[in-house]
C-alpha positions in Angstrom: 0.0 0.0 0.0 2.6 2.6 1.1 5.7 2.9 3.1 5.4 4.3 6.6 6.8 7.7 5.5 6.0 9.9 2.6 5.8 13.5 1.4 2.2 14.1 2.1 0.3 15.4 5.1 -3.3 14.3 4.5 -5.1 11.5 2.6 -8.4 12.1 0.7 -10.1 8.9 -0.5 -13.3 7.6 -1.8 -15.2 5.2 0.6 -15.7 2.6 -2.1 -12.8 1.3 -4.1 -11.5 -2.1 -5.4 -9.8 -4.3 -2.8 -10.7 -2.5 0.4 -13.2 0.1 1.6 -12.4 3.5 3.2 -12.6 2.2 6.8 -10.1 -0.5 6.0 -7.9 2.1 4.4 -8.1 4.3 7.5 -7.2 1.4 9.8 -4.1 0.6 7.7 -3.1 4.3 7.4 -3.5 4.9 11.2 -1.5 1.7 11.9 1.4 3.1 9.7 1.0 6.8 10.5 -1.3 7.4 13.5 -1.3 11.2 13.2 -2.1 11.1 9.5 -5.5 12.9 8.9 -7.8 11.0 6.6 -10.9 12.5 4.8 -13.4 10.1 3.2 -15.7 11.0 0.4 -18.8 8.8 -0.2 -21.5 8.7 -2.8 -23.7 6.8 -0.4 -25.7 8.3 2.3 -23.4 9.3 5.1 -24.9 9.4 8.6 -24.5 12.7 10.5 -22.5 10.9 13.2 -20.2 9.2 10.7 -19.6 5.5 11.2 -19.6 5.3 15.1 -19.2 1.5 15.2 -16.1 1.7 13.1 -12.7 2.4 14.6 -10.6 4.4 13.8 -12.9 7.1 12.5 -12.1 9.4 9.5 -11.0 12.9 10.5 -13.3 14.3 7.8 -16.3 12.9 6.0 -17.9 14.4 2.9 -20.9 13.3 0.8 -20.7 13.5 -3.0 -21.0 15.7 -4.9 -18.3 17.7 -3.1 -17.6 21.3 -4.1 -14.1 22.6 -4.0 -15.0 25.0 -1.2 -16.4 22.0 0.9 -13.2 20.1 0.3 -11.0 23.1 1.1 -12.9 23.8 4.4 -12.7 20.2 5.4 -8.9 20.0 4.7 -8.3 23.2 6.7 -10.4 21.8 9.6 -8.7 18.4 9.7 -5.2 19.8 9.3 -5.7 22.2 12.2 -7.4 19.6 14.4 -4.5 17.1 14.0 -1.7 19.6 14.9 
């Protein structure tokens, strides 16, 4: 998937993808880089509380379609929250 280091400071991913889902991706990313903020984007209905039974939780959660201003605001929020 990735090495435990890399030149990026946030991950933005779709919830559904081949081979694993977004929650599995978050679990693996947090195992490798616990402080890495992760934003998930879903075309499916996203509950207001996120996915409370799943751990770890995404740092940001957006529903499609996502505007550039929504994405930018979420990135600013998660980057400030994880510092």
